[in-house]
N, CA, C and O atoms as CSV, one atom per row, in Angstrom:
chain,resi,resn,atom,element,x,y,z
A,1,MET,N,N,2.235,-16.115,14.790
A,1,MET,CA,C,1.779,-17.323,14.411
A,1,MET,C,C,3.024,-17.395,13.235
A,1,MET,O,O,3.648,-18.453,13.145
A,2,PHE,N,N,3.249,-16.656,12.655
A,2,PHE,CA,C,4.032,-17.276,11.761
A,2,PHE,C,C,5.707,-16.845,12.251
A,2,PHE,O,O,6.570,-17.010,11.389
A,3,ALA,N,N,6.070,-16.389,13.402
A,3,ALA,CA,C,7.191,-16.417,13.947
A,3,ALA,C,C,7.756,-17.399,13.991
A,3,ALA,O,O,8.882,-17.637,13.555
A,4,ARG,N,N,6.666,-18.434,14.798
A,4,ARG,CA,C,6.749,-19.725,15.794
A,4,ARG,C,C,6.871,-20.680,14.556
A,4,ARG,O,O,7.815,-21.470,14.562
A,5,ILE,N,N,6.207,-20.682,13.743
A,5,ILE,CA,C,5.989,-21.651,12.846
A,5,ILE,C,C,6.041,-21.126,11.211
A,5,ILE,O,O,5.174,-21.446,10.398
A,6,PRO,N,N,7.104,-20.345,10.918
A,6,PRO,CA,C,7.182,-20.003,9.662
A,6,PRO,C,C,6.626,-21.083,8.678
A,6,PRO,O,O,6.705,-22.305,8.813
A,7,ASP,N,N,6.081,-20.421,7.719
A,7,ASP,CA,C,5.842,-21.449,6.292
A,7,ASP,C,C,4.826,-22.435,6.305
A,7,ASP,O,O,4.300,-23.034,5.367
A,8,PHE,N,N,4.583,-22.523,7.890
A,8,PHE,CA,C,4.005,-24.207,7.518
A,8,PHE,C,C,2.730,-23.442,7.299
A,8,PHE,O,O,2.812,-23.452,6.071
A,9,MET,N,N,1.410,-22.668,7.574
A,9,MET,CA,C,0.289,-22.774,6.780
A,9,MET,C,C,0.163,-22.562,5.147
A,9,MET,O,O,-0.727,-22.737,4.314
A,10,THR,N,N,1.181,-22.212,5.138
A,10,THR,CA,C,1.359,-22.059,3.869
A,10,THR,C,C,1.956,-23.296,2.643
A,10,THR,O,O,1.415,-23.524,1.561
A,11,ARG,N,N,2.751,-23.723,2.991
A,11,ARG,CA,C,3.920,-25.058,2.125
A,11,ARG,C,C,3.026,-26.148,3.194
A,11,ARG,O,O,2.902,-27.182,2.537
A,12,PHE,N,N,2.451,-26.311,4.369
A,12,PHE,CA,C,2.601,-27.677,4.963
A,12,PHE,C,C,0.999,-28.337,5.242
A,12,PHE,O,O,0.492,-29.459,5.264
A,13,MET,N,N,0.571,-26.976,5.426
A,13,MET,CA,C,-1.297,-27.010,5.656
A,13,MET,C,C,-2.035,-26.828,4.376
A,13,MET,O,O,-2.387,-25.764,3.867
A,14,LYS,N,N,-2.187,-27.873,4.001
A,14,LYS,CA,C,-3.557,-27.781,2.975
A,14,LYS,C,C,-4.951,-27.962,3.071
A,14,LYS,O,O,-5.732,-28.872,3.347
A,15,VAL,N,N,-4.997,-26.486,2.670
A,15,VAL,CA,C,-6.889,-26.862,2.911
A,15,VAL,C,C,-7.505,-26.879,1.550
A,15,VAL,O,O,-7.186,-26.306,0.509
A,16,PRO,N,N,-8.474,-27.695,1.850
A,16,PRO,CA,C,-9.346,-27.990,0.467
A,16,PRO,C,C,-10.363,-26.599,0.505
A,16,PRO,O,O,-10.872,-25.941,1.412
A,17,ASP,N,N,-10.368,-26.519,-1.174
A,17,ASP,CA,C,-11.221,-25.490,-1.295
A,17,ASP,C,C,-12.791,-25.289,-0.854
A,17,ASP,O,O,-13.657,-26.147,-0.690
A,18,GLY,N,N,-12.862,-23.820,-0.714
A,18,GLY,CA,C,-14.098,-23.323,-0.176
A,18,GLY,C,C,-14.268,-24.003,1.949
A,18,GLY,O,O,-15.263,-24.360,2.580
A,19,VAL,N,N,-12.642,-23.877,2.404
A,19,VAL,CA,C,-12.796,-24.668,3.392
A,19,VAL,C,C,-11.891,-23.052,4.587
A,19,VAL,O,O,-10.684,-23.245,4.735
A,20,SER,N,N,-12.257,-22.151,5.061
A,20,SER,CA,C,-11.738,-21.071,5.401
A,20,SER,C,C,-10.915,-21.024,7.235
A,20,SER,O,O,-11.699,-21.351,8.126
A,21,VAL,N,N,-10.139,-20.821,7.479
A,21,VAL,CA,C,-8.931,-21.578,8.273
A,21,VAL,C,C,-8.889,-19.905,9.256
A,21,VAL,O,O,-8.371,-18.919,8.733
A,22,VAL,N,N,-9.464,-19.841,10.583
A,22,VAL,CA,C,-8.699,-18.094,11.543
A,22,VAL,C,C,-7.464,-18.892,12.026
A,22,VAL,O,O,-7.315,-20.085,12.291
A,23,GLY,N,N,-6.695,-17.916,12.048
A,23,GLY,CA,C,-5.129,-18.424,12.982
A,23,GLY,C,C,-5.223,-16.867,13.901
A,23,GLY,O,O,-5.520,-15.734,13.524
A,24,ILE,N,N,-4.894,-17.318,15.020
A,24,ILE,CA,C,-5.292,-16.121,16.007
A,24,ILE,C,C,-3.892,-16.208,16.506
A,24,ILE,O,O,-3.534,-17.341,16.828
A,25,ASP,N,N,-2.951,-15.161,16.649
A,25,ASP,CA,C,-1.508,-15.015,17.527
A,25,ASP,C,C,-1.969,-14.955,18.995
A,25,ASP,O,O,-3.121,-14.856,19.419
A,26,GLU,N,N,-1.059,-15.019,19.529
A,26,GLU,CA,C,-0.977,-15.176,21.229
A,26,GLU,C,C,-1.175,-13.754,21.212
A,26,GLU,O,O,-0.862,-13.130,20.198
A,27,ASP,N,N,-1.728,-13.077,22.357
A,27,ASP,CA,C,-2.012,-11.780,23.079
A,27,ASP,C,C,-3.498,-11.145,22.269
A,27,ASP,O,O,-3.923,-9.993,22.186
A,28,THR,N,N,-3.875,-12.065,21.898
A,28,THR,CA,C,-4.589,-11.587,20.486
A,28,THR,C,C,-6.344,-12.159,20.759
A,28,THR,O,O,-6.395,-13.278,21.269
A,29,ALA,N,N,-7.324,-11.685,20.550
A,29,ALA,CA,C,-8.324,-12.243,20.810
A,29,ALA,C,C,-9.476,-11.993,19.251
A,29,ALA,O,O,-9.008,-11.065,18.591
A,30,ILE,N,N,-10.544,-12.476,18.701
A,30,ILE,CA,C,-11.426,-12.153,17.618
A,30,ILE,C,C,-12.820,-12.048,19.025
A,30,ILE,O,O,-12.972,-12.782,20.001
A,31,VAL,N,N,-13.678,-10.766,18.546
A,31,VAL,CA,C,-14.979,-10.689,19.710
A,31,VAL,C,C,-15.853,-10.132,18.626
A,31,VAL,O,O,-15.520,-9.257,17.828
A,32,GLY,N,N,-17.016,-10.746,18.694
A,32,GLY,CA,C,-18.091,-11.024,17.952
A,32,GLY,C,C,-18.713,-11.639,17.741
A,32,GLY,O,O,-19.393,-12.225,18.583
A,33,GLY,N,N,-18.815,-11.872,16.076
A,33,GLY,CA,C,-19.310,-13.359,15.512
A,33,GLY,C,C,-20.841,-13.360,15.911
A,33,GLY,O,O,-21.349,-12.971,16.962
A,34,PRO,N,N,-21.606,-14.055,14.474
A,34,PRO,CA,C,-20.813,-15.340,14.277
A,34,PRO,C,C,-20.064,-14.658,12.768
A,34,PRO,O,O,-18.954,-15.166,12.610
A,35,PHE,N,N,-20.396,-13.711,11.728
A,35,PHE,CA,C,-19.479,-13.487,10.499
A,35,PHE,C,C,-18.549,-11.971,10.780
A,35,PHE,O,O,-17.639,-11.492,10.103
A,36,GLU,N,N,-18.863,-11.725,11.404
A,36,GLU,CA,C,-17.816,-10.203,11.762
A,36,GLU,C,C,-17.261,-10.522,13.461
A,36,GLU,O,O,-17.778,-11.011,14.465
A,37,TRP,N,N,-16.285,-10.096,13.201
A,37,TRP,CA,C,-14.676,-9.987,14.177
A,37,TRP,C,C,-14.280,-8.846,14.623
A,37,TRP,O,O,-13.725,-7.996,13.927
A,38,GLU,N,N,-14.460,-8.769,15.472
A,38,GLU,CA,C,-13.225,-7.243,15.802
A,38,GLU,C,C,-11.664,-8.291,16.648
A,38,GLU,O,O,-11.694,-9.143,17.536
A,39,VAL,N,N,-10.673,-7.799,15.985
A,39,VAL,CA,C,-9.229,-7.984,16.494
A,39,VAL,C,C,-9.175,-7.007,17.771
A,39,VAL,O,O,-9.518,-5.829,17.871
A,40,LYS,N,N,-8.741,-7.710,18.518
A,40,LYS,CA,C,-8.064,-7.158,20.224
A,40,LYS,C,C,-7.003,-7.924,20.430
A,40,LYS,O,O,-6.921,-9.121,20.157
A,41,GLY,N,N,-6.023,-7.115,21.004
A,41,GLY,CA,C,-4.442,-7.212,21.404
A,41,GLY,C,C,-3.715,-6.754,20.718
A,41,GLY,O,O,-3.964,-5.912,19.855
A,42,CYS,N,N,-2.641,-7.247,20.992
A,42,CYS,CA,C,-1.159,-6.851,20.952
A,42,CYS,C,C,-1.234,-7.471,19.426
A,42,CYS,O,O,-0.941,-6.624,18.582
A,43,GLN,N,N,-1.535,-8.658,18.938
A,43,GLN,CA,C,-0.574,-8.572,17.174
A,43,GLN,C,C,-2.408,-9.014,16.416
A,43,GLN,O,O,-3.597,-8.707,16.500
A,44,SER,N,N,-1.536,-9.838,15.777
A,44,SER,CA,C,-2.596,-10.336,14.760
A,44,SER,C,C,-3.778,-11.385,14.319
A,44,SER,O,O,-3.669,-12.552,14.695
A,45,ALA,N,N,-4.948,-10.973,13.499
A,45,ALA,CA,C,-5.581,-12.882,13.881
A,45,ALA,C,C,-5.269,-12.573,12.166
A,45,ALA,O,O,-4.939,-11.524,11.612
A,46,TRP,N,N,-5.584,-14.277,11.472
A,46,TRP,CA,C,-5.314,-13.865,10.244
A,46,TRP,C,C,-6.452,-15.099,9.701
A,46,TRP,O,O,-6.976,-16.079,10.231
A,47,LEU,N,N,-6.508,-14.396,8.229
A,47,LEU,CA,C,-7.736,-15.800,8.085
A,47,LEU,C,C,-7.632,-16.038,6.276
A,47,LEU,O,O,-7.890,-15.296,5.328
A,48,PHE,N,N,-7.013,-17.761,6.406
A,48,PHE,CA,C,-6.723,-18.153,5.088
A,48,PHE,C,C,-7.903,-18.461,3.981
A,48,PHE,O,O,-9.031,-18.717,4.402
A,49,VAL,N,N,-7.742,-18.447,3.102
A,49,VAL,CA,C,-9.344,-18.678,2.407
A,49,VAL,C,C,-8.775,-19.027,0.856
A,49,VAL,O,O,-8.035,-18.227,0.283
A,50,ASP,N,N,-9.282,-20.578,0.093
A,50,ASP,CA,C,-8.631,-21.000,-0.732
A,50,ASP,C,C,-7.017,-20.332,-1.379
A,50,ASP,O,O,-6.826,-19.591,-2.343
A,51,GLY,N,N,-6.032,-20.946,-0.406
A,51,GLY,CA,C,-5.284,-20.510,-0.647
A,51,GLY,C,C,-4.277,-19.107,-0.376
A,51,GLY,O,O,-3.055,-19.222,-0.475
A,52,HIS,N,N,-4.817,-17.993,-0.083
A,52,HIS,CA,C,-4.709,-17.211,0.546
A,52,HIS,C,C,-4.823,-16.117,2.366
A,52,HIS,O,O,-5.800,-16.117,3.115
A,53,ARG,N,N,-3.769,-15.498,2.538
A,53,ARG,CA,C,-4.212,-14.795,3.619
A,53,ARG,C,C,-4.178,-13.560,3.611
A,53,ARG,O,O,-3.720,-12.906,2.674
A,54,VAL,N,N,-4.690,-13.048,4.723
A,54,VAL,CA,C,-5.043,-11.897,4.995
A,54,VAL,C,C,-4.670,-11.458,6.613
A,54,VAL,O,O,-5.158,-12.162,7.496
A,55,GLU,N,N,-3.876,-10.389,6.970
A,55,GLU,CA,C,-3.443,-9.988,8.170
A,55,GLU,C,C,-4.555,-8.862,8.532
A,55,GLU,O,O,-4.678,-7.791,7.937
A,56,TYR,N,N,-5.671,-9.506,10.082
A,56,TYR,CA,C,-5.922,-8.333,10.610
A,56,TYR,C,C,-5.520,-8.214,11.747
A,56,TYR,O,O,-5.285,-9.178,12.475
A,57,SER,N,N,-5.348,-6.765,12.144
A,57,SER,CA,C,-4.569,-6.220,13.038
A,57,SER,C,C,-5.652,-5.125,13.855
A,57,SER,O,O,-6.597,-4.525,13.342
A,58,HIS,N,N,-5.129,-5.067,15.488
A,58,HIS,CA,C,-6.002,-4.652,16.547
A,58,HIS,C,C,-7.062,-3.743,15.557
A,58,HIS,O,O,-6.653,-3.269,14.497
A,59,GLY,N,N,-8.097,-3.606,15.900
A,59,GLY,CA,C,-9.268,-2.447,15.556
A,59,GLY,C,C,-9.917,-2.540,14.634
A,59,GLY,O,O,-10.884,-1.800,14.453
A,60,GLN,N,N,-9.452,-3.758,13.551
A,60,GLN,CA,C,-9.786,-4.293,12.191
A,60,GLN,C,C,-11.327,-5.415,12.312
A,60,GLN,O,O,-11.641,-6.018,13.339
A,61,THR,N,N,-11.792,-5.443,11.515
A,61,THR,CA,C,-13.244,-5.930,11.460
A,61,THR,C,C,-12.712,-7.523,10.884
A,61,THR,O,O,-12.342,-7.488,9.710
A,62,LEU,N,N,-12.658,-8.420,11.322
A,62,LEU,CA,C,-12.351,-10.194,10.497
A,62,LEU,C,C,-13.504,-10.144,9.603
A,62,LEU,O,O,-14.267,-9.318,10.103
A,63,VAL,N,N,-14.078,-10.673,8.399
A,63,VAL,CA,C,-15.625,-11.164,8.117
A,63,VAL,C,C,-15.013,-12.617,7.580
A,63,VAL,O,O,-13.949,-12.655,6.961
A,64,THR,N,N,-15.614,-13.536,7.812
A,64,THR,CA,C,-15.597,-15.361,7.968
A,64,THR,C,C,-16.778,-15.407,7.119
A,64,THR,O,O,-17.922,-15.042,7.394
A,65,PRO,N,N,-16.343,-15.889,6.093
A,65,PRO,CA,C,-16.964,-16.566,4.989
A,65,PRO,C,C,-18.593,-16.624,5.548
A,65,PRO,O,O,-18.753,-16.403,6.748
A,66,ALA,N,N,-19.809,-16.916,4.698
A,66,ALA,CA,C,-21.313,-17.806,5.280
A,66,ALA,C,C,-20.897,-19.042,4.963
A,66,ALA,O,O,-20.071,-19.423,4.133
A,67,LEU,N,N,-21.846,-19.852,6.038
A,67,LEU,CA,C,-22.166,-20.767,5.903
A,67,LEU,C,C,-22.779,-21.779,4.143
A,67,LEU,O,O,-24.001,-21.643,4.095
A,68,SER,N,N,-22.413,-22.395,3.234
A,68,SER,CA,C,-23.673,-22.559,2.147
A,68,SER,C,C,-24.766,-23.585,2.277
A,68,SER,O,O,-25.661,-23.644,1.434
């Protein structure tokens, strides 16, 4: 995702506090849910929360925040 649109998520897309965004690179998927997802594929999935981003690679578990 960052190779094609570098800095877009961190510089131009302003996400309100408390809102989570999941980015999924091409040739990649997240499987499971509704809050725990396993990353499958060649690249990464990304979780953006409160201005921070975390990368998850194949085999890792991405946990999305629960709805309040």
